Residue, then its C-alpha position, 0 to 999 in steps of 0.5 A: m476528508s480521509d477516514a480517521s482510522e487511517s492513521s500511522a499510529g500503531l503502524p510499523s515504521r517507514d524503515r520497517g516498510w522499506e525492509l519489507l519491500n526490499e525483502y520481497t522486491k529486487k528489481p530496480g523498476l519495481i523499487g522505483h515504482a514503489l517509491a513513485v507511488e509512495a511520493a504521490m500518495t504522500a502528496y494526496a494525503e496532504k490534499f485530502d487531509g490524510d495521515v502522510q506517513a500512513w498513506g505513504l506506507v500504503g503506497l510503498l508496500h502496495d506491490f511489495d509481493y508482486e515480484r515473487w507472486p505476479t499472478a492474479e491468483d496470488h497478488p496482492y493476496r499473498g502480500v496481504e497475508i504477510l501484512e496481516a501476520q506483521g500486524y498491519p491493520e485491516w484498513f491498510r490491508r483493504a487498501v492494498l486489496s482495493h488497488a487491484a480491480y480483480t480482487g472485487v474490493s471496492r475503492e471507498s475511502d480517499l486513500e483507496k481511490a488515491l492508491f488506485a489512481c497513483d498505481e496507474 
């Protein structure tokens, strides 16, 4: 079962997420990756009784900062700072951090585990 706090309530819209992705990501391959992870995450949300919109948005935005800051020193930390400034909740930012093994953020929720798997 998914954590009840992982809800799309209060999240920016998918359209706003798309705008954010395109503001920081220009390479078609990275856009395609974001869309593929979004699609996989929505499928896993249905399987694990998660919020489809929330899980999809996490998938869409998990790497939005990568093109600009591709190093382990910056990615996904810079992106999480931007997400925080834009009002994305702690659980969302934690999931983004957890997708990179080197951040030290463990994957605990179904959302975090699914993101890690889908990103590969």
